[in-house]
C-alpha positions as CSV (number, residue, x, y, z in Angstrom):
1,M,3.7,45.8,-100.0
2,L,4.8,48.5,-97.9
3,T,3.5,52.1,-98.1
4,V,4.3,55.1,-95.7
5,R,1.7,57.7,-95.9
6,P,0.1,60.5,-93.8
7,S,-2.7,58.9,-91.4
8,V,-6.3,59.4,-92.4
9,P,-9.3,59.3,-90.0
10,E,-10.2,55.6,-90.5
11,D,-7.0,54.5,-89.2
12,V,-7.6,55.9,-85.8
13,P,-8.8,52.3,-84.2
14,A,-5.4,50.8,-85.7
15,Q,-3.4,53.5,-84.4
16,R,-4.8,53.4,-80.7
17,E,-4.3,49.5,-80.8
18,L,-0.9,50.1,-81.9
19,W,-0.3,52.7,-78.9
20,K,-1.6,50.5,-76.4
21,L,0.0,47.5,-77.6
22,A,3.8,49.0,-77.5
23,F,3.4,51.3,-74.4
24,G,0.6,50.2,-71.9
25,D,-1.0,53.8,-71.7
26,S,-4.4,53.5,-70.6
27,D,-7.3,55.0,-72.8
28,Q,-7.8,58.0,-70.8
29,Y,-4.4,58.6,-71.7
30,I,-4.4,58.3,-75.5
31,D,-8.0,60.1,-75.5
32,N,-5.6,63.2,-74.2
33,F,-3.7,63.1,-77.5
34,Y,-6.8,62.8,-79.9
35,N,-8.2,65.7,-78.1
36,T,-6.0,67.8,-77.8
37,Y,-3.2,67.4,-80.8
38,Y,-4.1,64.7,-83.2
39,R,-4.9,65.8,-86.7
40,P,-4.8,63.2,-89.2
41,D,-1.7,64.4,-90.5
42,R,0.1,64.5,-87.5
43,V,0.4,60.7,-87.9
44,V,2.5,58.9,-89.9
45,V,2.0,55.3,-90.8
46,L,3.3,52.1,-92.4
47,E,0.6,50.4,-94.2
48,E,1.4,46.7,-95.3
49,D,-1.2,45.0,-97.9
50,G,-3.8,47.3,-96.4
51,A,-3.4,46.7,-92.7
52,V,-1.6,49.5,-90.5
53,R,1.4,47.7,-88.8
54,S,3.7,51.0,-87.8
55,M,3.0,54.5,-86.5
56,T,4.6,57.4,-85.3
57,A,2.7,60.8,-84.3
58,W,5.0,64.0,-84.5
59,F,4.7,67.3,-82.7
60,D,5.3,70.4,-85.1
61,T,8.2,71.9,-83.3
62,A,10.6,74.8,-83.7
63,F,14.3,74.5,-82.8
64,V,15.3,77.8,-81.7
65,L,19.3,78.8,-82.1
66,P,19.9,82.0,-80.3
67,G,21.7,84.5,-83.0
68,Q,21.1,81.8,-85.8
69,G,17.4,81.6,-86.2
70,E,14.3,79.0,-86.1
71,Y,14.0,75.9,-88.1
72,R,11.3,73.8,-88.0
73,A,11.5,70.5,-86.5
74,A,9.5,67.5,-86.6
75,Y,9.4,65.7,-83.1
76,L,8.8,61.8,-83.3
77,Y,6.5,60.6,-80.6
78,A,4.7,57.2,-80.3
79,V,6.6,55.5,-82.8
80,A,5.3,52.0,-82.5
81,T,5.2,48.4,-84.3
82,H,2.5,46.0,-84.1
83,P,4.7,43.2,-82.1
84,A,3.8,40.5,-84.6
85,C,5.6,42.5,-87.2
86,R,8.8,43.0,-85.2
87,G,12.3,42.1,-86.5
88,R,11.4,42.9,-90.2
89,G,12.5,46.2,-90.7
90,L,9.4,48.2,-90.3
91,A,10.0,51.0,-87.8
92,G,13.5,51.7,-90.0
93,A,11.2,52.1,-93.4
94,L,8.5,53.9,-91.2
95,L,11.3,56.3,-90.3
96,A,12.6,56.5,-93.8
97,G,9.4,57.4,-95.3
98,A,8.7,59.6,-92.5
99,D,11.6,61.9,-93.6
100,D,10.2,62.2,-97.4
101,Y,7.2,63.4,-95.9
102,F,8.9,66.1,-93.5
103,R,11.1,66.7,-96.7
104,S,8.1,67.5,-98.7
105,L,6.7,70.2,-96.1
106,G,9.8,72.0,-96.1
107,I,10.7,70.3,-92.6
108,P,14.9,70.5,-92.2
109,A,15.2,68.9,-88.9
110,V,13.9,65.6,-86.8
111,T,14.4,65.4,-83.5
112,T,12.9,62.3,-81.2
113,V,13.6,60.9,-77.5
114,P,14.2,57.4,-77.3
115,A,11.3,55.4,-75.1
116,E,14.4,53.2,-73.6
117,P,17.9,54.0,-73.5
118,S,18.6,50.6,-75.8
119,L,16.8,52.6,-78.5
120,H,19.3,55.2,-78.9
121,G,21.4,52.7,-81.1
122,F,18.3,51.8,-83.5
123,F,17.7,55.8,-83.9
124,G,21.5,56.2,-84.1
125,A,21.1,53.5,-87.1
126,N,18.9,55.4,-88.8
127,G,20.4,58.9,-89.0
128,F,20.2,60.3,-85.9
129,R,22.9,62.0,-83.3
130,E,22.8,62.9,-79.4
131,C,22.1,66.3,-79.7
132,F,19.5,67.3,-76.3
133,T,20.4,67.2,-72.7
134,Y,19.2,68.1,-69.1
135,S,20.6,68.0,-65.5
136,Q,18.8,67.0,-62.4
137,A,18.9,69.8,-59.6
138,A,20.1,69.1,-56.3
139,P,17.8,70.0,-53.4
140,V,19.3,73.6,-51.7
141,P,18.9,74.2,-47.9
142,A,15.8,76.2,-46.9
143,E,17.7,78.6,-45.4
144,R,18.9,79.9,-48.8
145,L,15.1,80.8,-49.3
146,I,14.6,85.0,-49.6
147,R,10.8,84.9,-49.6
148,S,7.7,82.4,-49.5
149,F,5.6,82.3,-52.7
150,G,3.4,79.4,-53.8
151,L,2.6,77.4,-57.2
152,E,-0.3,79.2,-59.3
153,P,-1.6,76.6,-62.4
154,V,-1.3,78.0,-65.5
155,D,-2.8,77.2,-68.9
156,A,-0.4,75.8,-72.0
157,R,-0.6,79.2,-73.9
158,R,0.8,81.2,-70.8
159,Y,3.5,78.6,-69.6
160,G,4.9,78.7,-73.7
161,E,5.0,82.4,-73.6
162,L,6.8,82.3,-70.3
163,R,8.9,79.2,-71.4
164,E,10.3,81.0,-74.3
165,A,11.3,84.0,-72.5
166,I,13.1,82.1,-70.0
167,L,14.9,79.5,-72.6
168,R,15.4,82.4,-75.2
169,K,19.4,82.8,-74.6
170,I,20.3,78.5,-75.0
171,P,19.4,76.6,-77.7
172,H,16.2,75.2,-77.5
173,I,13.1,73.4,-78.6
174,A,9.7,75.7,-78.8
175,Y,6.6,73.9,-78.7
176,P,3.3,75.0,-79.9
177,P,0.1,75.7,-78.0
178,D,-1.5,72.6,-79.1
179,A,1.2,70.3,-77.7
180,L,1.6,72.3,-74.6
181,R,-2.1,71.3,-74.3
182,Y,-1.6,67.9,-74.4
183,Q,1.3,68.1,-71.8
184,E,-0.9,70.0,-70.0
185,G,-3.0,67.0,-69.9
186,C,-0.9,64.3,-69.3
187,C,0.0,66.4,-66.2
188,R,-3.8,66.5,-64.8
189,L,-4.5,62.7,-65.5
190,S,-1.4,61.9,-63.1
191,G,-2.5,64.8,-60.4
192,G,0.3,67.4,-61.8
193,G,0.0,70.4,-63.7
194,L,1.8,73.2,-65.5
195,Y,2.8,75.6,-62.6
196,L,4.0,79.1,-62.3
197,A,6.1,80.3,-59.5
198,E,6.6,84.1,-58.7
199,T,9.9,84.5,-56.6
200,A,11.7,87.4,-55.9
201,Q,14.4,86.5,-58.5
202,G,11.7,85.8,-61.3
203,A,9.7,83.7,-62.6
204,A,9.8,79.9,-62.5
205,L,8.0,77.2,-64.5
206,L,7.4,73.8,-63.4
207,C,5.5,70.9,-65.2
208,A,5.1,67.9,-62.8
209,E,3.8,64.7,-63.7
210,G,2.6,61.8,-61.3
211,M,4.5,58.6,-61.4
212,E,3.7,55.1,-60.6
213,D,5.1,55.1,-57.1
214,G,3.3,57.9,-55.9
215,R,5.8,60.5,-56.4
216,M,5.7,63.7,-58.7
217,L,8.4,64.0,-61.4
218,V,8.7,67.7,-62.7
219,K,10.1,67.2,-66.1
220,E,10.8,70.6,-66.4
221,L,12.1,73.3,-63.9
222,A,12.5,76.5,-66.0
223,A,13.6,79.4,-64.6
224,C,17.0,81.8,-64.4
225,P,19.9,80.4,-61.7
226,E,18.7,82.8,-58.9
227,A,14.7,81.7,-59.3
228,R,15.7,78.1,-59.8
229,E,17.4,78.3,-56.1
230,Q,14.5,79.8,-54.7
231,V,12.2,77.0,-56.0
232,L,14.8,74.0,-54.9
233,A,14.8,75.6,-51.6
234,C,11.1,75.1,-51.0
235,L,10.4,72.6,-53.4
236,D,9.4,69.7,-51.0
237,R,6.7,72.1,-49.8
238,L,5.1,73.3,-53.2
239,L,5.3,69.8,-54.9
240,P,5.7,67.5,-51.6
241,G,7.3,64.0,-53.0
242,C,8.8,65.6,-55.6
243,A,11.5,63.6,-57.5
244,N,15.0,65.9,-58.4
245,P,13.7,68.2,-61.1
246,R,15.1,68.5,-64.8
247,T,16.7,71.8,-65.9
248,P,18.3,72.8,-68.8
249,G,21.9,71.6,-68.5
250,D,24.4,68.9,-70.0
251,A,24.7,66.2,-67.6
252,V,22.1,63.6,-68.9
253,K,21.9,62.5,-72.8
254,F,18.2,62.9,-73.5
255,G,17.0,63.6,-77.2
256,M,18.4,63.3,-80.8
257,L,18.5,65.0,-83.9
258,K,18.8,64.7,-87.3
259,W,18.8,67.0,-90.2
260,L,17.1,66.1,-93.5
261,D,18.7,69.4,-95.1
262,P,22.3,68.6,-96.3
263,E,23.6,72.1,-96.0
264,L,22.5,72.5,-92.9
265,E,24.0,68.9,-91.6
266,S,26.8,69.8,-93.2
267,A,27.2,73.3,-91.2
268,W,26.0,72.0,-87.8
269,N,28.4,71.7,-85.0
270,W,27.8,68.5,-83.0
271,D,29.4,69.7,-80.0
272,T,26.1,71.9,-79.6
273,V,23.9,70.7,-76.9
274,G,20.2,71.7,-77.2
275,Y,17.5,71.5,-74.5
276,L,14.4,69.4,-75.4
277,G,12.7,69.9,-72.1
278,L,9.5,68.2,-72.1
279,A,9.7,65.7,-74.3
280,F,5.9,63.8,-73.4
281,D,7.7,60.8,-72.3
């Protein structure tokens, strides 16, 4: 018998096993989630005959639509099924049960970032459609730099406040402080961090994580265009070995959206592009 339900503390060992089998993350990385964001109700599991076979964590976010309002949105994360149980439709059953759970909480939207490009088709078959994108910023000649500046580490709450001020005019996902604390922990484990650059043209935020090849990935560079140009003009100095940073834009398909509210779904213009940003990928 299959049962989809919010998790209980006793499920944690099975969740950790699934996480490690599915993604190969270290114990430290998994610990960071359980130490910063985890609550039993923030993980949904599929149980078969008393054993946890599939799981998804979820972040309680908001889909901010300027001029229209904000909608509570569950961002699915770490969707995993035990390797021995794959190919039996358990992940699809998990997502359907999770939808019912979110509806019971009054959550009208669900978002996700597929862990691999091939999974866009799986999520598409389960009601998700492409919605969220980003662009990758190209280097800017150093001679365009107006005034030198540095990077200042910032905590998750401050990062979130500044992020909302910068992104207020575009459709985007807003993250609560505890989700950003999880991201901050991920950054620190890899030698990166959450940073603020005070340029002459305004504030710029950078979320940087180390990659396996030794380079630094800027998962988010959020700033007005003028401030972004100033950061790009000296990025090699600020974060040596940095890969092309992700910025708001529509060049790369990234995240997917599903409306659980029929009225919102029927009224939604699927040409609308949103910015999901961090994604914890």
